[in-house]
C-alpha positions as CSV (number, residue, x, y, z in Angstrom):
1,X,106.5,26.4,9.2
2,X,109.3,25.0,7.0
3,X,111.9,22.7,8.1
4,X,115.2,22.3,6.0
5,X,117.8,19.9,6.4
6,X,121.5,20.8,4.9
7,X,123.4,17.1,6.0
8,X,126.7,18.4,5.6
9,X,128.4,22.2,4.6
10,X,132.0,21.2,4.4
11,X,133.0,24.3,3.7
12,X,132.9,27.4,5.4
13,X,130.8,29.7,4.8
14,X,129.4,27.8,1.7
15,X,126.2,29.0,0.1
16,X,124.2,32.2,-0.1
17,X,121.7,33.2,2.3
18,X,120.5,35.4,5.3
19,X,122.8,34.3,7.5
20,X,126.1,35.5,5.4
21,X,126.7,38.6,7.5
22,X,127.7,36.0,10.8
23,X,128.9,32.8,9.0
24,X,132.5,34.4,9.7
25,X,132.0,34.3,13.6
26,X,129.8,31.8,14.2
27,X,132.3,29.3,12.0
28,X,135.3,30.6,14.6
29,X,133.1,29.3,16.8
30,X,132.3,26.3,15.5
31,X,135.8,25.7,15.6
32,X,137.0,26.6,18.4
33,X,139.4,24.1,20.3
34,X,139.3,21.9,17.3
35,X,142.7,21.5,17.0
36,X,144.7,23.9,18.8
37,X,148.5,24.7,17.7
38,X,150.6,23.1,17.4
39,X,148.1,21.6,15.5
40,X,149.5,17.5,15.7
41,X,148.2,15.2,17.2
42,X,151.0,14.0,19.4
43,X,150.0,17.7,20.9
44,X,149.1,16.7,24.9
45,X,146.2,19.3,24.5
46,X,144.2,17.6,21.1
47,X,144.2,14.9,22.9
48,X,141.0,15.7,24.8
49,X,138.7,17.5,22.3
50,X,135.5,18.7,21.5
51,X,134.9,21.2,25.0
52,X,132.3,23.7,24.2
53,X,128.6,22.6,23.2
54,X,128.5,19.4,24.0
55,X,125.2,17.8,24.2
56,X,125.4,14.1,24.8
57,X,123.2,11.7,25.1
58,X,120.6,12.2,28.1
59,X,120.8,8.8,29.6
60,X,124.9,9.4,29.4
61,X,124.4,12.7,31.2
62,X,122.5,11.9,33.9
63,X,124.6,8.6,34.6
64,X,127.8,11.2,35.4
65,X,124.8,13.9,37.2
66,X,125.3,16.4,33.9
67,X,121.8,17.7,34.9
68,X,123.1,21.5,35.6
69,X,122.0,24.7,34.4
70,X,123.7,27.5,34.0
71,X,124.8,29.8,30.5
72,X,128.6,27.8,30.1
73,X,128.4,25.5,27.2
74,X,131.7,24.5,28.6
75,X,129.3,22.2,30.8
76,X,128.7,19.5,28.7
77,X,124.3,18.6,29.0
78,X,122.2,16.7,27.0
79,X,120.0,20.3,26.3
80,X,120.8,24.0,25.6
81,X,118.3,26.8,25.3
82,X,118.1,29.9,24.0
83,X,115.7,32.6,25.1
84,X,115.9,36.1,23.5
85,X,113.1,39.0,22.8
86,X,111.5,40.1,20.1
87,X,109.9,43.6,18.9
88,X,107.8,43.4,16.0
89,X,108.6,46.5,13.5
90,X,105.1,47.5,13.9
91,X,105.4,48.3,17.8
92,X,109.5,49.7,17.0
93,X,107.8,52.2,15.0
94,X,105.4,53.0,17.4
95,X,102.3,51.9,15.6
96,X,99.6,48.8,17.0
97,X,99.4,46.2,14.4
98,X,99.8,42.2,14.3
99,X,102.2,40.4,14.3
100,X,101.1,37.6,11.6
101,X,103.4,38.9,9.1
102,X,106.5,38.5,11.5
103,X,109.0,35.6,11.1
104,X,111.5,34.0,12.2
105,X,114.5,31.4,10.7
106,X,116.4,29.5,12.9
107,X,119.5,27.5,12.1
108,X,120.4,25.0,14.4
109,X,124.4,24.4,13.4
110,X,126.8,21.8,15.1
111,X,129.7,19.5,14.2
112,X,129.3,15.9,13.5
113,X,132.6,13.9,14.7
114,X,133.7,11.2,12.7
115,X,136.6,8.0,13.2
116,X,139.0,8.5,10.8
117,X,141.5,4.9,10.1
118,X,144.3,4.4,8.5
119,X,144.1,0.5,7.3
120,X,147.2,-1.5,5.9
121,X,146.6,-3.8,3.4
122,X,147.2,-7.0,4.5
123,X,149.2,-9.9,2.3
124,X,145.9,-12.1,2.1
125,X,144.4,-9.0,0.6
126,X,142.8,-8.0,3.7
127,X,142.9,-4.7,5.8
128,X,144.4,-4.0,9.1
129,X,144.2,-1.2,10.7
130,X,147.3,0.7,11.7
131,X,147.7,3.6,13.6
132,X,149.7,5.5,11.1
133,X,151.1,5.2,7.0
134,X,154.1,6.1,5.0
135,X,153.5,5.4,1.8
136,X,155.8,7.8,-0.5
137,X,156.0,10.9,0.5
138,X,152.5,10.9,2.0
139,X,152.2,10.1,6.1
140,X,148.5,9.6,7.0
141,X,147.4,9.2,10.8
142,X,144.5,8.1,12.6
143,X,142.8,10.7,14.0
144,X,139.1,12.0,14.1
145,X,137.5,14.4,12.4
146,X,134.1,16.1,12.1
147,X,131.7,18.2,9.4
148,X,129.4,20.8,10.3
149,X,125.7,19.9,10.0
150,X,122.4,22.4,9.6
151,X,118.9,22.4,10.2
152,X,117.2,25.5,9.5
153,X,113.5,26.1,10.4
154,X,111.4,28.9,9.4
155,X,108.1,29.8,11.2
156,X,106.0,32.9,11.4
157,X,104.9,34.4,14.8
158,X,101.7,33.7,14.6
159,X,102.5,30.4,14.5
160,X,105.0,29.9,17.1
161,X,102.6,31.9,19.5
162,X,99.7,29.4,18.6
163,X,101.9,26.7,20.1
164,X,105.2,25.1,20.9
165,X,106.5,23.6,17.6
166,X,108.8,19.9,18.1
167,X,111.3,19.1,15.5
168,X,112.6,15.6,15.2
169,X,115.7,15.1,13.1
170,X,118.4,12.2,12.2
171,X,121.3,12.5,10.9
172,X,122.2,9.1,9.1
173,X,125.3,7.6,9.8
174,X,127.5,6.4,6.9
175,X,131.4,5.7,5.8
176,X,133.5,6.5,2.9
177,X,136.8,4.8,2.2
178,X,140.1,6.4,0.2
179,X,142.3,4.0,-1.2
180,X,144.2,6.7,-3.1
181,X,147.9,5.7,-0.9
182,X,148.6,3.6,-3.7
183,X,151.6,1.9,-4.9
184,X,152.6,1.4,-8.4
185,X,151.6,-2.1,-8.1
186,X,148.2,-1.9,-6.1
187,X,147.4,0.2,-3.2
188,X,149.3,0.4,0.0
189,X,147.0,1.3,2.4
190,X,143.4,3.4,2.9
191,X,141.8,5.7,4.5
192,X,138.5,4.7,6.2
193,X,136.1,7.4,7.8
194,X,133.3,6.4,9.5
195,X,130.1,7.9,11.3
196,X,127.2,7.4,13.5
197,X,123.6,8.8,13.2
198,X,122.6,11.4,15.7
199,X,119.4,12.1,16.7
200,X,118.4,15.8,17.8
201,X,115.1,17.1,18.9
202,X,113.9,21.2,18.7
203,X,111.3,22.3,20.4
204,X,110.6,26.0,19.3
205,X,108.1,28.5,21.1
206,X,106.9,32.0,21.2
207,X,104.7,33.8,24.2
208,X,104.1,37.5,24.9
209,X,105.7,39.3,27.6
210,X,104.2,42.6,28.9
211,X,106.3,45.4,28.4
212,X,105.7,49.2,27.8
213,X,106.2,48.3,23.9
214,X,104.9,45.0,24.0
215,X,107.0,42.1,23.5
216,X,107.8,38.3,22.0
217,X,109.9,35.5,23.7
218,X,111.6,33.5,21.7
219,X,112.2,30.2,22.7
220,X,114.5,27.2,20.9
221,X,115.5,24.3,23.0
222,X,118.0,21.8,21.4
223,X,118.1,18.3,23.1
224,X,120.2,15.3,22.5
225,X,117.4,12.7,21.4
226,X,119.8,9.7,21.2
227,X,119.2,6.1,22.7
228,X,121.6,3.8,21.5
229,X,124.2,4.5,23.9
230,X,124.9,2.7,27.2
231,X,125.4,5.6,29.7
232,X,128.7,3.3,30.7
233,X,130.5,3.7,27.3
234,X,133.8,6.3,27.6
235,X,133.0,9.9,26.5
236,X,134.8,9.7,23.2
237,X,132.4,6.7,22.0
238,X,129.4,9.3,23.8
239,X,130.8,11.7,21.8
240,X,130.5,9.7,18.1
241,X,126.2,10.5,19.0
242,X,126.5,13.9,20.1
243,X,125.9,17.4,18.6
244,X,129.5,19.3,19.6
245,X,129.8,23.4,19.2
246,X,126.2,23.7,19.1
247,X,125.2,26.6,18.2
248,X,121.9,28.8,16.8
249,X,121.4,31.7,14.6
250,X,118.6,33.4,14.6
251,X,117.0,36.1,11.9
252,X,113.8,38.1,12.2
253,X,111.5,39.7,9.2
254,X,109.2,42.0,10.0
255,X,110.7,42.1,14.1
256,X,113.7,43.2,15.8
257,X,115.9,41.3,18.3
258,X,116.5,42.8,21.6
259,X,119.9,43.4,23.3
260,X,120.2,41.0,26.0
261,X,123.4,43.0,27.8
262,X,122.5,46.6,26.8
263,X,118.8,46.7,26.6
264,X,116.5,49.2,27.4
265,X,115.5,50.6,30.3
266,X,111.2,49.4,29.1
267,X,113.0,46.0,28.6
268,X,115.0,44.9,31.4
269,X,112.2,43.2,33.4
270,X,111.6,41.1,30.2
271,X,115.5,40.4,29.9
272,X,115.5,39.1,33.1
273,X,112.8,36.5,32.7
274,X,114.7,35.0,30.0
275,X,116.4,31.6,30.9
276,X,119.5,30.9,28.9
277,X,120.8,27.6,29.9
278,X,124.6,26.5,28.1
279,X,124.5,28.9,25.7
280,X,123.6,33.1,25.3
281,X,122.7,35.0,22.5
282,X,123.9,37.9,21.3
283,X,123.0,40.5,18.6
284,X,124.9,39.6,15.3
285,X,124.6,41.2,11.8
286,X,124.4,45.3,10.8
287,X,124.3,47.2,13.8
288,X,121.8,49.5,12.6
289,X,119.2,46.7,12.2
290,X,119.2,44.0,14.6
291,X,117.5,41.4,12.6
292,X,120.4,38.9,13.9
293,X,121.1,36.4,16.7
294,X,123.8,34.6,17.1
295,X,123.4,32.4,20.6
296,X,126.7,31.0,21.3
297,X,128.3,28.1,23.7
298,X,131.2,30.8,24.4
299,X,130.4,33.8,25.9
300,X,130.2,37.1,23.4
301,X,129.5,40.8,22.9
302,X,127.3,42.2,20.8
303,X,127.9,42.1,17.0
304,X,130.9,40.0,17.5
305,X,133.2,40.1,14.4
306,X,136.5,38.5,13.1
307,X,139.4,41.2,12.7
308,X,139.2,42.1,8.7
309,X,143.4,41.5,8.9
310,X,142.7,37.9,10.2
311,X,143.8,35.8,7.0
312,X,141.8,32.4,8.4
313,X,140.9,30.6,11.0
314,X,143.6,29.2,13.5
315,X,140.9,27.3,15.9
316,X,141.4,29.3,18.3
317,X,138.7,32.5,18.0
318,X,139.8,35.7,19.1
319,X,143.5,34.1,19.0
320,X,146.3,36.5,18.6
321,X,146.6,35.7,14.5
322,X,150.2,37.1,14.6
323,X,151.9,35.0,17.6
324,X,150.0,31.8,16.2
325,X,151.5,32.2,12.5
326,X,154.8,33.2,13.8
327,X,155.1,30.3,16.1
328,X,153.1,27.9,12.7
329,X,156.7,29.1,11.4
330,X,158.7,27.8,13.8
331,X,157.7,24.4,13.6
332,X,160.2,21.5,12.2
333,X,159.9,19.8,9.0
334,X,159.1,16.9,10.9
335,X,156.7,18.6,13.1
336,X,154.7,20.0,9.9
337,X,154.9,16.7,8.3
338,X,153.0,14.9,11.4
339,X,150.5,18.5,11.5
340,X,149.4,17.8,7.6
341,X,148.8,13.9,8.5
342,X,147.1,15.2,11.8
343,X,143.7,16.8,10.0
344,X,142.7,18.1,6.6
345,X,142.4,21.7,7.9
346,X,146.0,21.8,10.2
347,X,147.3,21.0,6.8
348,X,145.5,24.0,5.3
349,X,146.7,26.5,8.1
350,X,150.5,24.9,8.1
351,X,149.7,25.6,4.2
352,X,148.5,29.2,4.2
353,X,150.9,29.8,7.3
354,X,153.7,29.1,5.0
355,X,152.5,31.1,1.7
356,X,151.5,34.3,3.7
357,X,152.7,37.2,1.9
358,X,155.0,39.1,4.1
359,X,152.0,42.6,3.8
360,X,149.4,40.5,4.9
361,X,151.9,39.3,8.1
362,X,152.6,42.9,8.6
363,X,149.0,43.8,8.6
364,X,149.0,41.4,12.1
365,X,151.2,43.3,13.9
366,X,148.9,45.9,15.0
367,X,145.5,48.2,13.7
368,X,144.4,51.4,14.6
369,X,141.0,51.1,14.6
370,X,139.6,54.8,15.9
371,X,141.5,58.1,16.7
372,X,138.6,59.2,18.7
373,X,139.4,58.5,22.2
374,X,136.9,55.7,23.5
375,X,133.8,57.1,25.5
376,X,134.0,57.9,29.2
377,X,131.3,55.6,31.0
378,X,127.9,57.2,32.1
379,X,127.8,59.1,35.6
380,X,126.0,56.8,38.0
381,X,124.6,57.4,41.2
382,X,127.2,55.8,44.2
383,X,125.6,55.1,47.8
384,X,126.5,57.0,50.2
385,X,130.6,56.7,51.2
386,X,130.5,55.8,55.1
387,X,133.9,55.6,56.4
388,X,136.0,53.3,55.6
389,X,132.6,51.6,53.8
390,X,129.9,52.3,51.5
391,X,126.4,52.0,52.6
392,X,124.2,49.7,50.3
393,X,120.7,49.6,51.1
394,X,121.1,50.9,54.4
395,X,123.3,48.6,55.4
396,X,127.2,49.4,55.8
397,X,129.5,47.4,53.6
398,X,133.4,47.1,54.5
399,X,135.9,44.5,54.7
400,X,134.6,41.6,55.7
401,X,131.0,41.9,54.4
402,X,129.8,39.3,52.8
403,X,127.8,40.5,49.5
404,X,125.7,38.5,47.0
405,X,126.7,39.0,43.2
406,X,124.3,40.9,40.8
407,X,126.3,42.0,37.7
408,X,124.6,44.5,35.5
409,X,124.1,43.5,31.9
410,X,125.0,46.8,30.7
411,X,128.0,47.7,30.2
412,X,130.1,44.7,32.3
413,X,131.6,42.1,31.0
414,X,130.2,38.8,30.0
415,X,132.0,36.1,31.6
416,X,130.3,38.1,34.8
417,X,127.1,36.4,34.3
418,X,129.1,33.2,35.7
419,X,128.6,35.1,39.1
420,X,125.3,36.0,38.8
421,X,123.9,35.3,42.5
422,X,127.2,34.1,44.1
423,X,128.4,34.7,47.4
424,X,131.4,36.9,48.1
425,X,133.9,38.6,50.8
426,X,134.9,42.2,50.5
427,X,138.5,42.2,50.5
428,X,138.6,46.1,50.2
429,X,136.4,48.9,49.5
430,X,138.8,51.3,47.2
431,X,138.0,54.4,45.5
432,X,139.0,55.2,41.6
433,X,140.4,58.4,40.3
434,X,137.0,59.7,39.3
435,X,135.8,59.5,43.0
436,X,133.8,56.2,42.5
437,X,133.5,53.3,44.9
438,X,134.3,49.7,43.7
439,X,134.5,46.6,46.4
440,X,137.3,44.3,45.7
441,X,136.1,40.7,46.6
442,X,136.7,37.2,46.9
443,X,134.3,34.4,46.0
444,X,133.2,32.5,49.2
445,X,133.3,28.7,47.1
446,X,136.7,29.3,45.2
447,X,139.3,27.2,46.4
448,X,142.3,29.6,45.4
449,X,140.7,32.2,47.3
450,X,143.7,32.4,49.8
451,X,145.8,32.5,46.8
452,X,144.0,35.0,45.4
453,X,144.4,37.0,49.1
454,X,148.3,36.8,48.4
455,X,148.9,37.4,45.0
456,X,146.3,40.7,45.4
457,X,144.3,39.6,43.0
458,X,140.4,40.1,43.2
459,X,137.2,40.7,41.4
460,X,136.0,44.2,41.0
461,X,132.3,45.3,41.2
462,X,130.5,48.4,41.9
463,X,128.0,48.7,45.2
464,X,125.2,48.5,43.0
465,X,126.6,45.0,41.6
466,X,126.2,43.6,44.9
467,X,123.4,43.0,47.8
468,X,124.0,42.7,51.3
469,X,124.3,39.2,52.9
470,X,123.2,39.8,57.1
471,X,122.7,37.1,59.2
472,X,119.7,35.7,61.0
473,X,120.9,38.1,63.4
474,X,120.5,41.2,61.7
475,X,124.2,42.1,61.6
476,X,125.4,45.0,59.0
477,X,127.0,42.3,57.1
478,X,130.9,42.9,57.9
479,X,132.8,40.5,59.9
480,X,134.7,41.0,63.0
481,X,138.3,40.9,63.1
482,X,139.0,41.3,59.3
């Protein structure tokens, strides 16, 4: 097994490696929410930052009850776990063979927050931290930024099947000082950037999964191993020793990944056995050769990509580039000056939008991807209709019935994974234009359910995506009086 640490990667996509095909999407996720439009420090929405894939120190998390699981990466935790499936090329080709030649390359990526402080030169030669400093035409603001860190692990499947591997990583702290905020007679100010060390532990393992074609379940668990901060410190201090926007890129050699969203029938049971916590893996790269996975704290579809018309990252992944570009152009000169002084990446966005050629902006207005009609969903056998309801597992489900949600993994919205196992109340049984039945439901634990009923806003599921919830007396699951 090889471990390679790349301490800092300032430029998105810098360097050449096997992950180039998915770096653009991964970088968009890395900087999602880093600094939102209008890109100014004074904006309220930029005062609470770093919201996805945050791995806080374990004592700090436990002191606040942040110990739960779930797939959402918006919930802070001290660990995250990726589990996905590999089919070796021997088995993919329908042949028997050993897996000794198959290997996996794992890239752990995250942002490392840094404290960026502006300091003013005092008459006695000392320095004083200030909120802002105007030195000639240059304005500087105190505002935290972040840099990318990467840890690369390469191992054969034979090594991982033999036992779990543990890798301890420490990114050292540091400090830089830029005294270029000067005047003719000497420095008027300086920008000091300092960062604390981050300690991370990564566990990588593999296990065999029984199936028609033998599968290997790959597990990558990332933990914040920091013990230096007190559980009582505020969040902004805990973030200084926390991986932010932590995600994992996986590349296979001599093996292929299996989609967790659209798996073949023979792999369904193995997919259900995968436990992904605060992150979720989707296929990435070339759809014809499923050799890569992106495990993201933001739920995605298989083979995500950045729109080719996008001229650059606006720190709102899946954003409407045209809208944000036009709104950036409407900023006043004073607002643009503040944005440029807030953060170098904000300055780059403003400069790029201001110099964007008209033809580039025009391409953002709309693009036809295909003139072919979208494929119709495959017809599926539905339970028989029983008057105003529908029979599910021999139980009549109608308005007022309680059901447990079991969203399909195939051809469904990944957001529905958040609702797995939760109970809901059926508000209506509807018939669509193709004659299929759908259930309009509200979540039982949703505090806004009554407001949703008033507006007529529901969640919709097919009958095979729910299970009737019956009481101990064996009622049919439909409530009276509704």
